N, C-alpha and C positions, 0 to 999 in steps of 0.2 A: 504494500500500500504506500503511495506517495506520502512522505512526511514521517513514516515510521522507520525506526532503526532496525534493520534486519538482523536478528540474533537467532539463527536457526538452532533448534535443539533436536536431539535424537528421539525423544519421547513423542512419537506420533505414528499414525498409520498412513503410509504413503498412498495417495489416491483414494483414501477411504471416506471422503466426505460425500455421502450418497445424495444429499440434497441440502438446501439451506432454507429452513423454516423461519429462521430469525437468528437473533444473537442473545446469549445469556450473560447477564452481569454477575460478577463475582467480587468478593473481597479477599485480599491475600492473607489477612491476619499476619502481615509482615511488610517487608519493604520490596520495592521493585527489583533491586539488585539481589536481594535474598531469594526471591522467587526465580530470578534468572539462573542463579546457581543451583537451586533445587530441581529445576526442570532439566538440567544437564546431567542429573544423577539417574542412571537407569533404574536404580532400585526404588526411586520415588514413584514410578509408574504414573506420572502426572505431567501435564502441560496445559497451555492455553494458546489460542491463536494470537491474542494481543495482551499486553500489559500496559497500564497507564500509571505513571508516578504522580505524586501530589503536586509536583512542579510542572506537570503537563507533558513530560517525556513519554513517548510511545515506543514500546518494543514490540516487534512482531516476531514471534517464536516459531509459528507454524504457518505454512502456506494455506490459504483457504480452500485449495483443492485437496488438502490432506486433512485427516481427522486428528484433532487434538484430544488429549485425555483429560477432560475437565469436568464432565458431568455424567458419568456412567452411561446409562442407556440413551441419554440425549446427545451423545457425541456424534452419532452418524448423521444427524439432521440439523444440528444447531452449531453455530460458531460461538466463540467465547471471548470475553474480555475480563481480565483480572485487574483489580484496582488496589493500589498501595493503601494500606491502612488497616484498621481493626474493625471488627463487627460493631455496628452502631455508629460508625463514622459517617459523615456526609462527604460527598465529593467536594474537593476544593473547586474554586472557579476555574482554575487551569485544568483540573481533571475533567470537569464537566465539558469544557470546550473541546478538549482532546478526544473525549469519548464521543461527542457529537460529530467530530470530523470522521471518526472511524465508522460510525453508524451511517453518515451521509455517503461514505465510500461504499459501504455494504449495500445501501439502497440503490446506488448507481450501478454497482458491479454485479450484485447477486439478487437484486429485486427485493431486498428485505423491506417489509412494510414499516412505515413510520407510524407505529401504533404500539401501545402496551398490550401485553398478554400475560395472564397468570395461569396458563394451562399449557402442558406439554403438547396438546393437540392444536394449540393456537398458532398464530403467526405474528411476528413483530419483535418487540423488545421484552424479553422475559428475565427471569432471575433464577438463580441456582436452586433455591429451596422449593420452587414450584413443582419440581420433578419428584419430590418425596424420596422414598426409599430407593426407587429405581434409578434415581440420579445421584445416589450416594448418601441420602438422608441428611444433607446439610440444610436443614429447614430454616436456619437463621442467617443464611448467606444470601445476599450481601448485607442484610439488615434493612429495617423499615426506612431510614432516611434516604438511602440510595434508591430503593424501590420508588419512593415518593418523588425522586428527582427525574424519573423517566420522562415526565411531561416536558420538563425544561430541556432535557437532552433531545427529545424529538423536535421541539420547536427550534432549537439551535441547529439541528441537523437539516431541517427543512429550509432554514434561512441561509445555509452554507452554499456557496457556489459549487457546481458540479466539479468533482476532483478531476484532474487531468488524466487522460489515458497515457501510460508510459510503456515503452518497450514494444509497441505494436502499431498497427495501422491506425491513423488518426480517425477518431469517431467510431471505431469498431466496438460494438457492445461487448461487455465482459459479463453479461448476465448469464445465468445457467438455469436449466429447467429439467425436471424429472418427468419422463413420459413412460408409463407402463413399467416403472422400476428402473429405467436406464437414464443416465444423466447426459444431457446435451448442452453445448455452449462452451465457451472458452475454458480450457483446462480439463475438459472431459477426455476420457481415454477409453479405448476398447475397440473390438472388432465392429461394433455397431457404428462407430464414428467413421471407420473406413468405408463401410457399406453406404452411409449417407453421402460421403464424398464421391464415391464411384457413381452413385445414382445422379448426383448433381452434374458430373461431367457428361454422363449419358444424356441428360436433359438439356445440355448446351448452356449450363449456368456456371461454368468453371471460372474461378478467379485464382487458380493455383499456378504458382511458378514451378512447383514440383509437387509430387504427391498425387492424390490425397493419401493420408496415412492414418494411423490409429489415434493420434493426438489432435484434439480440436484446437485450431489456431485461428488467427484473424482471417486467414484465407478461407477457412471453412465458413466463418460468419459472413464474409463478403459474398461467397458463392451461394449460401443459403438465402441471403437477401435478394440476390438475382432471381432465385427460384420463387420467392414470395412475390416479387414484383411481376414475374411471369404469370403467377396465379391470380393477379389482380389486386394484391395487397398494396397499400401505400402508407406513407408516414411511419409511425411507430409500429404498425403491424408488419412492416417490412424491415425489421431491425436485424435480421440475420439469426435470430434465436428461434429454433423450431417451435411450432405449435402442433397440437395433435392432428388437426385436420390437414394442414399442409404436409406434415410428415407422412401421414398415411397415403396421401395422394402421390407423394414422391416414391414411396417404397412399395405401395400396394397393400401392405399390412404393417401393423405396428410390432416391431420386435419387442420381446419381453425378457426380463431378467429371469434366470432360472430360479426355481423355488428356493428360498432361503433355508439352509439346513437348520435343524433344531439341535441344540447342544444340551448335554447334561448340566444342570445347575450344580454349583459347588455343594457337595454334601456335608461339608464341615471336616475339619482336621481329625476329629475323633472317629470319623468313619473308617479311617485307614489304620487298621491294627491286625495283628495276627488272629486268624480265625475268621476274618471277614470273607464272605463268599458272595459275589455279586457280579452280574454281567457288566456293571459299570467299570469294574476293575479290568475286565478283559478289553473293553473299548478303550480305556485309558492306556493300557499296555500297547495296543495296536497303534495308537497315536504317538506314543513315545518312540516306538520302532520307526514310524514314518518320519519322525523328527531327527532320526539318526542317534537316538539316545538309549536304544535298547541294550540292556545288560543281561538278557535272558539266554540260558542254554537251551531251554525248552519253553514253549508257550509264546506269548503270554496267555494266562488263563484267568478264571474267575476268583481264585484265592489270592489274597494279599500275602506276598512273600518278600523275602529280602531282595530278590531280583527286581521286584516292582519298586522297592524303596531305592535301590541303587540306580535304577533307570530314571526315576523321577529326580533324584539328586543330580544326575548328569544333565537333565533338562533344565533344572534350576540354574546350574552353572552356565549353561548355554545362554540363559536369559541375563546373566551378569550377576546373579546372586553368589554369595560366598559365605563361608563360616556356618553359623547356626541357621542362616537363611537358606542354606542349600543342604538341609538335613534329610531330604527325601520324602518328607511329609508334605503333601500338597497344601498350598495356601490359595486363597481365593483369586489373587491377581494372576498367579502363574496358571492356575486351573482355567480361568477364563481365556487366557491366551492359547492354551493347548487345544481348545475347541473339541472336546470329547463328544462325539455324536451320540444322540439318544439311542439306547439299545432296545 
């Protein structure tokens, strides 16, 4: 984002931002530089897209095409802004203006609605606690004062001039959209993007110097705008960001994301002990083998054994854990990353 200091951190899921329903406000319960250090620690399993200091400094830690680890189940569809301070603090004037500039950029780039929401199913400017247990159970984050400042943030964001587009074609939209579970627009990636590009070339709407390829660039946006104009759209309806009707007309049918697999919830550390017999342990062992961490001479099978413990310890070390944090007994953070399929 223009005006933000780019401070990339390893704690994120590359290409994992499935959609952008809005942005979630957080409080750091600490300092900007302290959070910057914490987000660089793999064992923290935490990050955010942006951080705002009391003096108005803006750090960007995670690209908005990537998924930050800020609010549990809300990470896939919500962006995040952390704020320097403690629970119960209000944003300083500098913080409020800096946050408004981020929100204005998100509105321009990702179509974030300039409105407040208090529901994970809503759209706009939310807050961490609104997600309840599924979002980590931080119900007091960021605190009532900052929640109440959302109206001022929205007003300032609406009054801000549109942020400049940098690093790409002048005027090319950077908005994204999810259609039938697949993401389209700048920064999107996948075989479905290549398919759209090839269809645009076939339709005589190419603006490519080379390609098309699997990464959505400004050339894809300009090509799609040509297609929209060919379909009779004008103005903002021909901005190069696909809509369901024009996409179906281009491709003949709407591609869809394959069904999202379901994973075993973390059963608790006490589940893993000698004598435990469960298909969950078999499924876990198979995932450990797939991760290259299997220490089995036979199996894996449904009984918890020392081989399971040794294999899980190897997996914990692979994630960067050490010492007592790599003791072979699953913890929730590592379990969620292992993605053990439901048996």
